[in-house]
C-alpha positions in Angstrom: 124.5 113.0 66.2 121.5 111.4 64.5 118.8 112.0 67.1 116.4 109.3 65.8 119.2 106.8 65.7 120.5 107.6 69.1 117.1 107.3 70.7 116.2 104.1 68.9 119.1 102.3 70.6 119.1 104.6 73.7 120.1 102.5 76.7 119.8 103.5 80.4 120.6 100.3 82.2 122.1 100.5 85.6 123.0 98.1 88.4 121.1 99.3 91.5 121.7 98.2 95.0 118.6 99.3 96.9 120.1 98.4 100.3 121.5 101.9 100.4 118.2 103.6 99.9 116.2 103.6 103.1 113.0 104.8 101.6 113.1 102.1 99.0 114.0 99.5 101.6 110.9 100.4 103.6 108.6 100.4 100.6 109.9 97.2 99.1 110.6 95.4 102.3 114.0 94.2 101.0 116.3 95.4 103.6 118.5 92.5 104.8 121.3 92.9 107.3 122.6 89.5 106.2 122.5 90.3 102.4 126.3 90.6 101.8 126.3 87.5 99.6 123.4 88.9 97.6 125.2 92.1 97.1 128.4 90.3 95.9 126.3 88.3 93.5 124.6 91.5 92.2 127.9 93.2 91.5 128.9 90.2 89.3 125.8 90.1 87.1 126.0 92.5 84.1 123.3 90.9 81.9 125.3 90.8 78.7 122.8 88.6 76.9 119.9 90.7 77.9 121.6 94.0 76.9 122.6 92.6 73.5 119.0 91.4 72.9 117.4 94.7 74.0 119.8 96.8 71.8 119.1 94.6 68.8 115.3 94.6 69.4 115.1 98.4 69.5 117.4 98.8 66.5 115.2 96.5 64.4 112.0 98.1 65.7 110.7 95.0 67.3 109.1 97.3 69.8 109.0 101.1 69.8 110.3 101.4 73.4 110.8 99.4 76.5 111.4 99.5 80.3 112.7 96.2 81.7 113.4 95.5 85.4 114.9 92.3 86.9 115.0 91.3 90.5 116.8 88.2 91.8 116.7 86.8 95.3 114.8 89.9 96.4 117.3 92.4 95.0 116.6 94.7 92.1 119.6 94.1 89.7 118.6 95.9 86.6 116.4 98.8 85.5 116.6 99.5 81.8 114.9 102.1 79.6 115.3 102.4 75.9 113.8 103.5 72.6 110.9 105.9 72.2 108.0 106.6 74.6 106.5 108.9 72.0 108.4 108.9 68.7 106.2 111.7 67.1 107.0 114.0 70.0 110.7 112.9 70.2 110.2 111.7 73.8 112.6 108.9 74.7 111.6 106.1 77.0 112.5 106.7 80.7 112.5 104.5 83.7 109.6 106.5 85.1 107.5 106.6 81.9 103.8 105.8 82.7 101.9 103.2 80.7 98.3 102.3 80.5 98.4 98.9 82.2 95.4 97.4 80.4 94.8 94.0 82.0 97.8 94.3 84.3 95.1 96.3 86.2 93.5 93.0 86.9 96.6 91.8 88.7 96.9 94.8 90.9 93.1 95.1 91.6 92.9 91.4 92.4 95.7 91.7 94.9 94.1 94.8 96.3 90.9 92.8 96.8 92.8 90.1 98.6 94.3 92.7 100.9 90.9 94.2 101.7 89.4 90.7 102.2 92.1 90.0 104.8 91.1 93.3 106.4 87.5 91.9 106.7 85.8 94.0 104.0 84.3 91.0 102.2 84.8 87.3 101.6 85.8 85.3 98.6 82.7 83.2 99.2 80.3 86.2 99.2 77.8 86.3 96.4 78.1 89.4 94.2 74.4 90.1 94.8 75.3 91.0 98.4 76.9 94.1 97.0 75.3 94.5 93.6 71.7 93.2 94.1 70.7 93.7 90.5 73.7 92.0 89.0 72.2 88.6 88.1 73.0 87.2 84.6 71.3 83.9 83.9 72.4 80.4 82.7 69.8 77.9 81.4 67.0 80.2 82.4 68.1 80.5 86.1 70.3 83.0 87.9 73.1 80.9 89.5 75.1 82.3 92.4 78.3 84.1 91.4 80.9 84.5 94.1 83.8 87.0 94.4 86.1 84.1 93.8 84.4 83.2 90.6 84.7 86.8 89.3 88.4 87.1 90.3 89.4 83.8 88.7 87.3 84.3 85.5 85.2 81.3 86.3 81.9 83.2 86.5 80.7 82.6 83.0 81.1 86.3 82.0 83.0 87.3 78.9 84.5 90.2 77.0 83.1 92.0 73.9 86.5 92.2 72.2 87.0 88.4 72.5 83.5 87.5 71.5 83.7 89.7 68.4 81.3 92.2 66.9 78.9 89.4 66.0 78.6 88.2 69.6 76.0 88.8 72.2 78.1 91.4 74.1 78.3 93.5 71.0 74.6 93.1 70.3 73.9 94.3 73.8 76.3 97.3 73.3 78.4 96.3 76.3 81.6 98.3 76.9 84.9 96.6 77.8 85.6 99.5 80.1 88.1 101.6 78.0 86.0 102.6 75.0 82.8 104.3 76.2 83.5 107.2 78.6 79.9 108.3 78.1 78.5 105.0 79.5 78.2 104.8 83.3 79.0 101.5 84.9 75.5 101.0 86.2 74.1 100.9 82.7 76.9 98.8 81.4 76.4 96.2 84.2 72.7 96.1 83.4 73.6 95.3 79.8 76.1 92.6 81.0 73.3 91.1 83.2 71.0 90.9 80.2 73.4 88.4 78.4 73.3 84.7 79.4 76.5 83.3 81.0 78.8 81.2 78.9 78.7 78.4 81.5 77.6 77.7 85.0 79.9 79.5 87.5 82.8 77.4 88.6 82.7 74.9 85.7 84.8 76.7 83.1 87.3 79.5 82.4 86.8 82.5 80.2 88.6 85.8 80.2 86.1 88.4 81.3 84.9 91.6 82.9 84.8 89.8 86.3 87.4 91.9 88.0 85.6 95.1 86.9 82.5 93.8 88.6 84.5 93.1 91.8 85.8 96.6 91.7 82.3 98.0 91.9 81.5 95.6 94.8 84.6 97.0 96.6 83.2 100.5 96.3 79.8 99.5 97.6 81.3 97.6 100.5 83.7 100.3 101.6 81.9 103.4 100.7 85.1 104.6 98.9 86.1 105.1 95.3 88.5 102.7 93.6 91.1 105.5 93.4 91.0 106.0 97.2 91.1 102.2 97.8 94.1 101.8 95.6 96.0 104.7 97.2 95.3 103.5 100.7 95.9 99.8 100.2 98.8 99.7 97.7 100.1 103.0 96.3 100.8 104.9 99.5 102.1 102.0 101.7 104.5 101.0 98.9 105.6 104.5 97.9 104.4 104.2 94.4 104.6 107.3 92.3 102.5 106.5 89.3 100.0 103.7 90.1 96.7 105.4 89.7 93.4 105.4 87.8 93.9 109.0 86.7 96.4 110.8 84.5 98.4 113.4 86.5 100.1 116.5 85.0 103.6 115.3 85.8 103.2 111.9 84.1 105.2 111.2 80.9 102.8 109.0 79.1 103.8 106.3 76.6 102.1 106.5 73.3 100.6 103.3 71.8 101.9 101.5 68.8 100.7 98.5 66.8 103.2 96.1 65.2 101.7 94.8 62.0 103.2 93.6 58.6 106.7 94.5 59.8 105.8 98.1 60.6 105.1 100.0 63.8 102.1 102.3 63.6 100.8 104.7 66.2 97.2 104.0 67.3 94.7 105.8 69.5 91.4 103.9 68.8 91.9 100.2 68.5 94.5 97.4 68.9 94.4 94.0 67.1 95.7 91.7 69.8 95.2 88.5 67.9 92.6 87.2 70.4 90.4 90.1 69.4 90.3 93.8 68.5 90.3 96.0 71.6 88.6 99.4 71.1 89.6 102.3 73.4 89.2 106.0 73.6 92.6 107.5 74.2 91.5 111.1 74.7 89.0 110.3 77.4 90.6 107.3 79.3 91.7 108.0 82.8 90.0 111.4 83.1 88.0 112.3 86.2 84.8 112.4 84.1 85.3 108.8 82.8 84.0 105.7 84.6 86.8 103.7 86.4 87.1 100.0 85.8 89.2 97.9 88.1 90.2 95.5 85.4 91.5 97.9 82.8 91.7 101.5 83.7 94.9 101.6 85.8 98.1 103.5 85.0 101.6 102.7 86.3 105.3 102.5 85.6 107.8 99.7 85.5 109.2 100.5 88.9 105.7 100.6 90.4 104.9 97.1 89.2 108.3 95.8 90.5 107.7 97.3 93.9 104.3 95.6 94.1 105.7 92.2 93.0 108.6 92.5 95.5 106.1 93.4 98.2 104.1 90.3 97.5 107.3 88.2 97.5 108.4 89.6 100.8 105.1 89.2 102.6 104.3 93.0 102.8 100.9 92.8 101.1 99.4 89.5 102.0 99.5 87.1 104.9 101.2 83.7 104.5 97.8 82.1 103.8 97.0 84.8 101.3 100.3 84.4 99.5 99.8 80.6 99.3 96.4 81.2 97.8 98.1 83.3 95.2 100.4 80.4 94.4 97.5 78.0 93.9 96.0 77.0 90.6 92.3 77.7 91.1 91.1 76.3 87.8 92.7 72.8 87.6 89.8 71.6 85.4 90.6 73.9 82.5 93.4 72.8 80.1 94.1 76.3 79.0 93.9 79.6 80.8 95.2 82.1 78.2 98.2 79.8 77.5 98.2 76.0 77.2 99.6 74.2 80.3 98.9 77.3 82.4 96.2 77.5 85.0 94.9 80.6 86.8 95.0 82.2 90.2 94.1 85.6 91.5 95.4 88.2 89.0 97.7 85.8 87.1 98.2 82.7 85.1 100.2 79.9 86.9 102.4 77.5 85.2 101.7 73.7 85.2 104.8 72.7 83.2 108.2 71.7 84.2 111.0 74.1 83.0 112.8 73.5 79.8 114.7 75.6 77.3 111.5 76.6 75.6 110.0 77.9 78.9 112.6 78.0 81.7 110.3 79.2 84.4 109.5 76.7 87.2 106.2 75.0 87.6 104.1 77.3 89.9 105.5 80.5 88.3 103.1 83.4 87.7 102.7 85.8 84.8 100.2 88.2 83.2 100.0 90.7 80.4 98.6 94.1 79.6 96.8 94.9 76.3 99.0 97.9 75.5 102.3 95.8 75.5 103.3 94.7 78.9 104.1 91.4 80.7 105.4 90.6 84.2 106.8 87.2 85.3 107.5 85.8 88.7 109.3 82.5 89.4 109.1 81.9 93.2 111.2 78.7 93.0 114.1 80.4 91.3 113.3 83.7 93.0 113.3 85.7 89.8 111.0 88.6 88.9 110.9 90.2 85.5 108.9 93.3 84.5 108.7 94.0 80.7 106.9 97.2 79.8 106.6 98.2 76.1 104.3 100.5 74.2 103.9 98.0 71.4 101.1 95.5 70.9 100.6 92.6 70.4 104.4 92.1 70.3 104.9 93.3 73.9 102.4 90.9 75.4 101.8 88.0 73.1 104.8 88.3 70.7 108.3 87.0 71.0 109.7 90.1 72.8 108.8 89.3 76.5 109.8 85.7 76.2 113.1 86.6 74.7 113.6 89.0 77.6 112.8 86.2 80.0 115.2 83.7 78.2 118.0 86.3 78.2 117.6 86.9 81.9 117.7 83.2 82.7 120.8 82.7 80.6 122.5 85.7 82.3 121.6 84.3 85.7 122.8 80.8 84.8 119.3 79.4 85.3 118.5 78.2 81.8 117.7 74.4 81.9 120.2 72.2 80.1 
């Protein structure tokens, strides 16, 4: 057998009925004594379109490796792993492969913040200076109030160095995006951020930013606990997550990073050209105990971890009804484009403003977000579909065709593609 060929199209896609797994039922909150019709539907969905697409995508090296999970009506129907996690070490992708989540960290950290707010730790209306008194960037020569809400929704006026470019003010101030300077402590980095004027007055625009990272430090100040402890106590332990962490653990099988460019896949460990900017990172030092932790970019996790979190949100096991409805609300209606045109933004995710069609079959009000290292999750509350697409290839795995092709195949297999 040709080992490289066998791994490049390696499939491990299984129909899973979690109703028989008591531990999973408790963690995901999906047990349903009246779920017989769901189970019958599950047994009849084999995802032929999705399987064919994934096999072809791996064969033609569209991505190096992928883990894809699909849940429908609260039931996990498919958990697929294929291709290479680390081609140079001959490690195939597995269901439990651990990825650097990049900006998917923002989704999880934002929802963790909402959980802690519901527990009374802080308020969305609180000014950041209540927790970080010296964090006061200016706009038009004054220091306007910046709230936790502004920071979580990227409406604070802050920015990112990799988006501004190396000629921008963030580069001139030597600001770190949180994954590239293990020698720079967060206090000094935040002092540098405060020295750069805001791009706009808080609450009047939308710009992708380090806002969630600032909230992460506020959480630590307010609670007296580290981010790792907060994540473990609020999300990882209650949901039974095995890999969601800010630190690499010895038993993790880590996915390597690949860049797709000019028709080739190249292993990278220093920078990724994402199309919206070049992200610099320090692979050797990231997620080590000696490195600073950033809520918006430092997290690790697996596909099953992320699916458990999304199912817990769907099933009301993380947020109250009011908190869940806040998550399904567009908090930036005045901005025409929040990462994608015709998408707004809520806490930790973009929210669709467009009616479904064959080009984008998800319902209006659907949520999605991406991670810089090649991941994307999608949640359509109206159709009750959750898709987690984890690859180790960027930008294809987040901004390329791959995740949308996964989405379209799922909707075709489920019979939900608009006519």
